[in-house]
C-alpha positions as CSV (number, residue, x, y, z in Angstrom):
1,M,0.0,0.0,0.0
2,T,1.3,3.5,-0.9
3,S,1.9,6.1,1.8
4,M,-1.1,8.0,0.4
5,G,-3.2,4.9,0.6
6,K,-2.2,4.3,4.2
7,T,-3.0,7.9,5.1
8,R,-6.4,7.6,3.5
9,R,-7.1,4.3,5.4
10,M,-6.0,5.9,8.7
11,V,-8.2,8.9,8.1
12,S,-11.1,6.6,7.2
13,V,-10.7,4.5,10.3
14,G,-10.4,7.7,12.4
15,L,-13.6,9.1,11.0
16,C,-15.4,5.8,11.4
17,A,-14.2,5.6,15.0
18,A,-15.5,9.1,15.7
19,A,-18.9,8.2,14.2
20,V,-19.1,5.1,16.3
21,A,-18.1,7.0,19.5
22,A,-20.9,9.5,18.7
23,A,-23.4,6.7,18.2
24,L,-22.4,5.0,21.4
25,A,-22.9,8.3,23.3
26,A,-26.5,8.5,22.2
27,P,-29.1,6.8,24.5
28,A,-30.7,3.6,23.3
29,Q,-34.2,4.1,21.8
30,A,-37.0,1.8,20.8
31,A,-35.1,0.1,18.0
32,G,-32.5,-1.1,20.3
33,Q,-34.8,-2.1,23.1
34,S,-37.4,-4.0,21.0
35,G,-35.5,-7.2,20.5
36,S,-36.4,-7.2,16.8
37,T,-32.8,-6.3,16.0
38,A,-33.9,-4.5,12.9
39,A,-31.4,-1.8,11.9
40,G,-32.4,1.5,10.6
41,G,-35.2,2.1,13.0
42,S,-36.1,5.4,14.7
43,G,-33.6,4.8,17.6
44,K,-30.1,6.1,17.9
45,G,-27.1,4.2,19.0
46,P,-26.0,0.6,18.0
47,S,-28.6,-2.0,16.9
48,W,-28.4,-5.5,15.6
49,S,-29.4,-6.2,11.9
50,L,-30.5,-9.9,11.7
51,K,-29.1,-11.9,8.8
52,D,-31.2,-14.8,7.5
53,T,-29.1,-18.0,7.7
54,G,-31.9,-20.3,6.5
55,T,-31.4,-22.7,9.4
56,D,-32.6,-23.2,13.0
57,V,-29.4,-24.6,14.5
58,R,-27.7,-22.9,17.5
59,F,-24.5,-21.1,16.6
60,R,-22.3,-20.8,19.6
61,G,-19.1,-20.6,17.4
62,L,-18.5,-17.3,15.7
63,A,-15.4,-16.1,13.7
64,P,-15.8,-12.8,11.8
65,V,-13.1,-11.9,9.4
66,S,-14.5,-8.5,8.4
67,R,-17.8,-6.7,8.0
68,R,-18.3,-8.7,4.9
69,T,-16.9,-12.1,5.8
70,A,-17.9,-14.2,8.8
71,W,-18.0,-17.9,9.8
72,V,-20.4,-19.5,12.3
73,A,-20.4,-23.0,13.7
74,G,-23.0,-24.8,15.7
75,S,-25.1,-27.9,16.4
76,K,-25.7,-30.8,14.0
77,G,-22.2,-30.3,12.7
78,T,-23.1,-27.1,10.9
79,V,-20.7,-24.5,9.6
80,L,-21.8,-21.5,7.5
81,R,-19.9,-18.8,5.8
82,T,-20.9,-15.4,4.4
83,P,-18.9,-13.5,1.8
84,D,-21.2,-10.5,1.5
85,G,-22.1,-9.2,4.9
86,G,-24.8,-11.8,5.7
87,R,-26.9,-11.3,2.6
88,S,-26.2,-14.9,1.6
89,W,-24.8,-17.9,3.5
90,Q,-22.8,-20.9,2.2
91,N,-23.3,-24.2,3.9
92,V,-19.7,-25.4,4.2
93,S,-20.4,-28.1,6.9
94,P,-17.9,-31.0,7.0
95,A,-19.2,-34.2,5.4
96,G,-20.5,-36.7,7.9
97,A,-20.3,-34.3,10.9
98,G,-24.1,-34.3,11.6
99,E,-23.7,-35.7,15.1
100,L,-20.9,-33.3,16.2
101,E,-21.5,-30.2,18.4
102,F,-19.4,-27.4,17.1
103,R,-18.9,-24.8,19.9
104,D,-15.9,-22.7,18.7
105,I,-14.4,-21.7,15.4
106,E,-11.4,-19.6,14.5
107,A,-11.0,-18.1,11.0
108,F,-7.8,-16.6,9.6
109,D,-9.4,-15.3,6.3
110,D,-12.2,-16.3,3.9
111,R,-10.4,-19.6,3.1
112,R,-8.8,-20.9,6.3
113,A,-10.6,-21.9,9.5
114,V,-10.3,-24.3,12.4
115,V,-13.4,-25.6,14.2
116,L,-13.8,-27.4,17.5
117,A,-16.4,-30.1,18.3
118,I,-17.0,-30.6,22.0
119,G,-18.0,-33.6,24.1
120,E,-16.6,-36.5,26.1
121,G,-13.9,-38.8,24.6
122,E,-13.9,-38.9,20.9
123,A,-16.7,-36.4,20.5
124,S,-14.0,-33.7,21.1
125,R,-12.4,-33.1,17.7
126,V,-10.6,-30.4,15.7
127,L,-11.2,-30.0,11.9
128,R,-9.6,-27.5,9.6
129,T,-10.1,-26.2,6.1
130,E,-7.9,-24.3,3.6
131,D,-10.4,-23.9,0.8
132,G,-13.3,-22.0,2.3
133,G,-15.0,-25.1,3.7
134,A,-15.1,-27.1,0.4
135,S,-13.1,-29.8,2.2
136,W,-12.2,-30.4,5.8
137,T,-9.4,-32.4,7.5
138,E,-9.7,-33.9,11.0
139,S,-6.5,-32.9,12.7
140,F,-7.3,-34.0,16.2
141,R,-9.6,-36.6,17.9
142,N,-9.5,-36.9,21.6
143,T,-8.9,-40.5,22.8
144,D,-8.9,-39.8,26.5
145,P,-12.4,-40.6,28.0
146,K,-11.6,-38.2,30.9
147,A,-11.1,-35.2,28.6
148,F,-13.8,-32.8,27.4
149,Y,-12.6,-29.9,25.2
150,D,-14.4,-26.6,25.5
151,C,-12.7,-23.8,23.6
152,I,-9.9,-22.9,21.1
153,T,-7.9,-19.8,20.4
154,F,-5.1,-18.6,18.1
155,F,-2.3,-16.1,18.7
156,D,-1.7,-15.9,15.0
157,S,-2.3,-18.0,11.9
158,R,0.1,-20.7,13.2
159,H,0.1,-20.8,16.9
160,G,-3.0,-21.8,18.9
161,L,-4.3,-23.6,21.9
162,A,-7.4,-25.6,22.9
163,M,-8.5,-26.4,26.5
164,S,-10.1,-29.3,28.1
165,D,-11.9,-29.6,31.5
166,P,-9.6,-30.9,34.2
167,V,-8.0,-34.3,33.7
168,D,-6.4,-35.8,36.8
169,G,-7.0,-32.6,38.7
170,R,-5.7,-30.0,36.1
171,F,-7.0,-28.3,33.0
172,R,-5.5,-29.9,29.9
173,I,-4.0,-27.7,27.2
174,L,-3.6,-28.7,23.6
175,S,-1.1,-26.8,21.4
176,T,-0.4,-26.3,17.7
177,D,2.3,-24.4,15.9
178,D,1.3,-25.2,12.3
179,G,-2.1,-23.6,12.0
180,G,-4.0,-26.5,13.5
181,T,-2.5,-29.2,11.2
182,S,-1.1,-31.1,14.2
183,W,-1.7,-30.9,18.0
184,K,0.1,-32.0,21.1
185,V,-0.8,-32.0,24.8
186,L,1.3,-29.6,26.8
187,P,2.9,-30.6,30.1
188,S,0.7,-30.0,33.1
189,A,3.4,-29.1,35.6
190,G,2.8,-25.3,35.1
191,M,-1.0,-25.6,35.6
192,P,-2.5,-24.9,39.0
193,A,-4.7,-27.6,40.6
194,A,-8.4,-27.3,39.7
195,L,-11.0,-26.8,42.4
196,P,-13.5,-29.6,43.0
197,G,-16.2,-29.4,40.4
198,E,-14.4,-26.7,38.4
199,A,-14.7,-26.7,34.6
200,G,-15.0,-24.5,31.6
201,F,-18.2,-23.5,29.8
202,A,-18.5,-24.4,26.1
203,A,-21.1,-21.7,25.7
204,S,-19.6,-19.0,23.5
205,G,-16.1,-20.0,22.4
206,Q,-14.7,-17.5,24.9
207,C,-13.6,-19.6,27.8
208,L,-10.1,-19.5,26.3
209,V,-9.0,-16.2,24.7
210,S,-5.7,-14.7,23.7
211,S,-4.2,-11.2,23.1
212,G,-0.9,-10.6,21.3
213,S,1.6,-13.3,20.6
214,R,1.9,-15.1,23.9
215,D,-0.8,-14.1,26.5
216,V,-3.8,-16.4,27.0
217,W,-6.6,-16.5,29.6
218,L,-8.9,-19.4,30.7
219,A,-12.3,-18.9,32.4
220,T,-13.8,-21.3,34.9
221,G,-16.9,-22.0,36.9
222,G,-18.6,-24.8,38.8
223,G,-16.2,-24.7,41.7
224,A,-16.4,-22.8,45.0
225,T,-15.2,-19.7,43.2
226,A,-15.2,-18.6,39.5
227,R,-11.6,-18.1,38.5
228,V,-9.5,-16.7,35.6
229,L,-6.2,-18.4,34.8
230,H,-3.5,-16.5,32.8
231,S,-0.4,-17.7,30.9
232,A,2.2,-15.4,29.4
233,D,4.1,-18.2,27.6
234,R,1.4,-19.8,25.4
235,G,0.1,-22.2,27.9
236,L,3.2,-23.6,29.6
237,N,2.9,-21.8,33.0
238,W,-0.3,-20.4,34.6
239,T,-1.2,-18.1,37.4
240,V,-4.8,-17.9,38.8
241,A,-7.1,-15.2,40.2
242,E,-10.5,-15.3,41.7
243,S,-13.2,-13.3,39.8
244,T,-16.1,-11.5,41.5
245,I,-18.7,-13.5,39.5
246,P,-20.5,-16.0,41.7
247,A,-19.9,-19.7,41.3
248,G,-20.5,-22.6,43.8
249,D,-22.8,-24.4,41.4
250,P,-22.3,-26.3,38.1
251,A,-24.4,-23.6,36.3
252,R,-22.5,-20.6,37.6
253,G,-19.2,-18.9,36.8
254,V,-17.3,-17.0,34.1
255,F,-18.6,-17.9,30.7
256,G,-16.8,-15.4,28.5
257,L,-13.6,-13.3,28.5
258,A,-12.4,-10.5,26.3
259,F,-9.0,-8.7,26.5
260,R,-8.4,-5.7,24.3
261,D,-4.6,-5.9,25.1
262,R,-2.5,-7.9,27.6
263,T,-3.7,-5.6,30.4
264,H,-7.4,-4.7,30.1
265,G,-10.0,-7.4,30.3
266,I,-13.7,-8.0,30.9
267,A,-15.3,-11.2,32.3
268,A,-19.0,-12.0,31.7
269,G,-21.1,-14.9,33.1
270,G,-23.6,-15.6,35.9
271,D,-26.1,-18.5,36.1
272,Y,-27.2,-19.9,32.8
273,R,-30.5,-21.2,34.2
274,G,-33.3,-18.8,33.2
275,D,-35.1,-19.0,36.5
276,Q,-32.0,-18.0,38.5
277,A,-30.8,-14.5,39.0
278,S,-27.3,-13.3,38.0
279,P,-26.7,-10.1,40.1
280,Q,-22.9,-9.9,39.5
281,A,-22.7,-10.9,35.8
282,A,-19.6,-8.9,34.8
283,A,-16.1,-8.0,36.2
284,V,-13.2,-6.0,34.9
285,S,-9.4,-6.2,35.2
286,G,-6.8,-3.6,34.6
287,D,-3.7,-5.7,35.4
288,G,-3.8,-8.6,33.0
289,G,-6.2,-10.7,35.0
290,R,-4.2,-10.7,38.2
291,S,-7.2,-9.1,40.0
292,W,-10.8,-8.4,39.2
293,R,-13.3,-5.8,40.2
294,Q,-17.1,-6.2,40.1
295,S,-18.9,-4.0,37.6
296,R,-20.6,-1.1,39.4
297,T,-23.8,-1.5,37.2
298,P,-23.5,-5.0,35.7
299,P,-25.7,-6.5,33.0
300,P,-29.1,-7.4,34.5
301,A,-28.9,-11.2,33.7
302,Y,-26.6,-14.0,32.6
303,R,-24.3,-13.1,29.7
304,S,-22.2,-15.7,27.9
305,G,-20.3,-13.6,25.4
306,V,-18.3,-10.3,25.5
307,A,-16.3,-8.3,23.0
308,W,-14.5,-5.0,22.9
309,L,-15.5,-2.6,20.1
310,P,-12.7,-1.9,17.7
311,H,-10.6,1.2,18.1
312,S,-12.1,1.9,21.5
313,S,-10.5,1.7,24.9
314,V,-13.8,2.0,26.7
315,A,-16.7,0.4,24.7
316,A,-17.7,-3.2,24.8
317,L,-20.7,-5.5,24.2
318,A,-22.0,-8.4,26.3
319,V,-24.6,-10.8,25.0
320,G,-26.8,-13.5,26.4
321,P,-30.2,-15.2,25.9
322,T,-32.1,-12.2,27.3
323,G,-30.3,-9.4,25.6
324,T,-27.3,-7.3,24.7
325,D,-25.6,-4.8,27.0
326,L,-23.2,-1.9,26.2
327,T,-20.5,-0.3,28.3
328,V,-18.8,2.9,27.4
329,D,-16.5,3.1,30.5
330,G,-14.5,0.0,30.2
331,G,-16.9,-2.4,31.8
332,R,-17.8,-0.6,35.0
333,N,-21.3,0.3,34.0
334,W,-23.6,-1.5,31.5
335,R,-27.0,-0.6,29.9
336,T,-29.2,-2.9,27.8
337,V,-29.5,-1.9,24.1
338,D,-31.3,-5.0,22.8
339,T,-33.5,-7.8,24.1
340,G,-32.8,-10.4,21.4
341,S,-31.1,-13.7,22.2
342,Y,-27.5,-14.3,21.4
343,D,-24.8,-16.6,22.7
344,T,-21.6,-15.0,21.5
345,V,-20.2,-11.8,20.0
346,D,-17.0,-10.7,18.2
347,C,-15.6,-7.7,16.3
348,T,-13.1,-7.0,13.6
349,P,-10.9,-3.9,13.1
350,D,-13.1,-2.6,10.2
351,F,-16.1,-2.3,12.7
352,G,-17.5,-5.7,11.8
353,C,-19.2,-6.7,15.0
354,W,-21.2,-9.9,14.8
355,A,-23.4,-12.0,17.2
356,S,-24.9,-15.4,16.9
357,G,-27.0,-17.8,18.9
358,E,-30.1,-20.0,19.0
359,K,-32.6,-20.7,16.1
360,G,-30.0,-19.8,13.5
361,R,-29.7,-16.2,14.7
362,V,-26.8,-14.2,13.3
363,A,-26.7,-10.4,13.3
364,R,-24.3,-7.6,12.4
365,L,-24.1,-4.4,14.4
366,E,-25.2,-1.2,12.7
367,F,-24.8,2.3,14.0
């Protein structure tokens, strides 16, 4: 790209960021509160624009590449891809995968993606494609009946990790350095002991997240406390901190994490049972996850997914079955901007924020 081209791109991003900031500053109106997620209504501020996927499966796996290109993965072994901002969807599901439960997907571009199937024993698998989903190769199949893989993350197009619920008292970490072509189990010596009943939640693909080239965080629940583990060396050694999100029950804990850099993080969770309250559903960290502070005004209910808005140090979204919440102060205070149901959310640098969830729901954020 020429220097003039770079300058124009920087100006364009700056103008877009300013427009987004102005939109976020506006109060949510009826369009955002209705749950219809129809963009272009009378309200100001961000709102979801639903994209018809033509299916009713639940998409807990989401991997946007840009405002135009996104991948989703879900139940019944389903993987879809859009090349045109959600106007059309291509069914690129792996052949013979109908019994698999895809809960996480990582995409590097419109051709290359890695998808994780969850479950006990051999139900946990990793598949990858290099041709836009025209063909898939199984690169890992779990053979340990005690392992149950939940989430996957990549530092770059080659280096990535996957995590399993505790095996023999410690969370198990799987590693790749060739883009998911091959995987190996990392030594457990640097992993702290798990609490009784502690596990990860395969709810949004965000129980294992990374930022930069080496930092990775792991979210837990189910034990006496909901914890966040951190590694600064790609999963070899870990430290652990208690979050403020309640646990003490198999249905409660931290369900999703988002770090905008190696220092600033947000945790979202609660109790996924619809008849149970989640009064402390979000927490923030300003020291890389070493400590966590409860949000002053948290989301009003359980939230499974969270994402920082691009080019912002203060704005983020949290989603769950009962709605979407927005923060414009780094996670300290949240307000509901939509009541539609979503399980996960993610954003790209060109302001492509996407969400997905039950009944084939996929949406893109409009301002």
